N, C-alpha and C positions, 0 to 999 in steps of 0.2 A: 373597463377600471383597466388607467393608465401605470406602469412600471414603479416601483421609487425612484427616484434618482439616486447615482450612484456619486460616491463621494469628488472630490475634484480630482485631479493630479496629484498636487500637491498633499492634500490631503491620504490620497488613497501610499505615495512613497512613505507617509511615514508611520501612516498607520497598519498598512503589510511587513513593514519590514523585518518585524519578526517572527512573521509567517515564512517568510524568505527563506530565515537561517534556520526554521526550522528543517525547512526542506534539503535541503544543503545536509543530508544527515543518517545514520538509517535509522529509515521508514520502517517500522516492525508494527506487521499485522498480525497481531494477536489471532491463537483459535479460539476457539467456540467450545468448552466441553462440554460434555451433555452426561445428565446421568443416567440412571439404570431404567428411568421411565422413558429415555427422552427428550428430557427439560434440560431447560440451558441450566448448568453448576451455575450458580450466581456464589455462591464460594470460592468454588475452584477458579473460577474465573477472574477474581480479583486477588488471587496467590498468586494468580501465572503474571497476572500485569504486574503487580508488587514485584514478585522476582525479577522482572523485566526492569525496572523501575531502578533496584537495588544492583542491578548489573551497571546502571548511569543509561540505558537507552532514556530518551527527552525527545520522542517522536513516536506516538501511535495512530493506530489507525483502524479504530472497529469497526465492523462492516466490510472488508475487504474482502478476497476474494480465498486469503488461508480463514477466515474467518467464517465459510459459506454463506456469503450472502445470501445467495440466492436462492438457500434451501432455509432459509429462518423464515419465522412470520414476521411482518409487520410490528409486531407487541414485542418478539423476540430482540428484534432491531435496535427499538427504540429502548430497552433494559440495556443491549450492549454497549449505548452509547451513554445513560445513567451509570451503569458502573463505571467505568472506564474512568468518564470525569470524575465520579465521587473517591477512587483508589487515588488517581495520580493527582488531583488537587492540581494545586501551581507548581507540579514538579514535570509537568510533559507541556508538550504540545497537545492536541489534538485533531484527527483530521478525519473526518466521521467519510466514510464512500454511500452515496446515497446513488440509485439511480433508477431502473425501471421508468414505466411510462410519465412524462412530463410532471402531472399533479402528485404521484407520488414523490418522486423525485423532488420536488417543492416544499413537498411535509414536509419529507425528511429534513430535509437545510433547515427549513425552518423551526422544526425540532431541536436540531442540531444547534441553531443558535441560542435557543430558549433553555434547553440546557448546560449550556456555557463555554462551548466550541465553539473556533476562530477558523475553522477552513472545514470545507468540505471536498472529497475527492470524489468525482464523478466517475460512476462505471461505464465502462462502452457500450454504447447501447445495440441491444441486444436484437434489433428490429433487421431480416431479413435482407432488407430493399434501405442500403443508408446511402443520402447525396452528401459531397460533398457542402450543399447550401444549407441542410438538413440536419447535418451534423452541430455547423455553425449556429443555428435554431434554435436543436435541440441544445445545448449549453448556455445559447443567451437567455433561454428562457427561467434555465436555472438562477445564472449567475446573478439575474436582475430582480430577481424574487428575496437575496439577501445581498446587497448590495458593501454590509461590512462585513462578512466571510470571506476569505481569501478560499480562490475556487480551481483545482486541478483534476482537468480534466485526461482519461485514463486511456492511451491509444496504444489501438492494437492492430490498429487494419492500415496497412500500410500505404491506402489512397489516401489519408488523410492528411493533407500539402502541408509544408511547410508555411502558404499562402494561406489557408482555411484557421489553422491558427492566429497567425499575423492580425486576418480579420477579425477574428472573436476579442484578441485582444484590445483592440483598439475600440470596439463597441462596449467591451465588459473590463475595464481597469480590475476590477477587482481578480481577473484570471492571473492567478501572478507565478502560476508552477506548471510544468505540465508531466505525468506520466506517463512513459513513453515505453509502452512494452513489445514494439515489432524487433523480432530477432535479425535486426540484420543494421550494424553497428554503420558504415557505411552512409545508407538513406535515414538513420539517424544522424548525422551530421553534416546530410542536405539537409534535413528537416529544420534540426538547431539552427541552420545558419539562415535559413528561408524566414523563420518565423520571427528571428531576434533570439541570438544566441544570448544577451543580458538580459532584454527584455523580459523573459520567463526564466524561472529556480528549472532544470533540465533532470528527471530522476530515474535513472534505469528500473527502468517496470521491471526486470526478468533477473533481480535481486544478485547478488555477492556474481554466480558466473559471468557472468554479460557486467561488473560493475568495471573490473580491469577496461576493456574497450572503449565502453560510455564516458568513462571518466575521461580517458584519451582523447575523446572528440567534443565532451562540450559540459558534460554531465558532473555535477557537483553535492549530488546524492544516491541514496538505494535503496532501494524497497526488501523484503527480508521476511523470510517465514521458520526460515534456517533461526536466526536470532531468538526463537521461542524455547529452543532448544537450546544453544552455547552461546549468548549473546557476548559473552565474552570476544569469542573467535569474527563475528560479524563487525563486533566495534574497530578488532585489533587490522581488520581486511578495510575500513573506515580511516585508520591514524595514519597507514600505507601510503593508501589513496590522496590522501590530503596533503601527504609529505612527497607525490610525487616519486613515492619507490615502489615504484611496481614492479621486484622481482621480488622487495614480502610480499605485497601483495599475492605476487602468483604461489606464492609458500602458501601460504592460507588457502588462492583458490585449489590448489592440489590438493591439499588436507582432506576439503568439502565435497570434490569433485563427485566419489561413488555416490555420497547422500543421495547429493543435487541429479545426480544422474537417475539414481531410482525414482525420484520425485519427478526428473520428463520423460520417462520409460510411456512409452503410449498416448499419446501427447497429453500426457502430464496428467493422467488420469490420479498416480496415487499421490497426485501433487501434497494433499494437504494427509491424506493417508497415512501417508510418512511421516510426517512431522506429529503429529497425534499418535506414531508408532513408536515414534522416540522417546516422546513424551510421556508415555504408560511406561516405555523400559523404564526411565529416570521413577516412577512410580510415583507423578504432576499432575497426570488425568489419566481418565479413560480411553480407547482407544475407537469408541465409539464414533461414528460416522454417518449422514446422513446422504437419500441417493440423491443424486446419482453414483455419486462415489459409494463405494466398498471397502469393507478391511482386511487386512494384507490377506493372502497365504499365510501357512505357519514358515514354508521355508524363508522369505522374501523379513516376515517377522524376527528369525532367527542373523540375517543381513543388518537390519536394520541396528537388532542388540549387541549386534558386535561392534560396529564405527560407531555408535555411541559410547562403548565400552573402551574402544580406543582414545577417542578424544578423551573421558574421564582418570587416563592414563596421560594421558599428555602431559 
């Protein structure tokens, strides 16, 4: 069976202009709250999404890593997409996280399209053996299955070159952005320029602490899990970076550093755990988290609560 034909270059430019603008923003990754029976808590999830929207967040990625993508069942991932779209309506642009083996990723992308989303973010392949050609093939299969959707590869592998990204963009015009999460701003600057600084929207995929350095090198948006807790702080950093006011951005950086460093400890073992703990301290959701993540020890819970209390008094 032949792949569906994609839009022309002119059609792509018009079709994806709004989606490109949505990537040049705070790209919020909502958490997935669970109830006492370890089920996706639908009412709480919608309330958390509503809180983001009311704070001015306009780009959402259900089924991102902060959503515990790899611990959700396929049914839960589909439900999360539907809940997000039902709550956000026309208030936000939705970038659905998809991934795993090609058929599963394609099915998730098709579901996202049918549910009303207009973009997908492709999680990094978790196969232990990833070649550059295989990386391009993987994303090509997904992008060509949904030519009308904007596609955003999520890159954590420093071996993925700018040339590989450029090749994917040439073959798939609906690949409109890149979520770059290699912790090396020099590498990012080189990859972005080799791939095409203007061809793609570059999203700093390591959140607020990396955003100033990556914006200086060409990023125009950043992802955030922190935004679940204090959305106004993430938006404050975005405004500073858009204005080129790096001293103001670094004031935000200093404010959030203790929280983000707790998330980054032990190779980000508590990345989502700390966010959920903060939300629990605010009374917004339960702290429950699924393996292979784990709840925080009591002492670290107190540290998170103290940080959140300090933000509240700001």
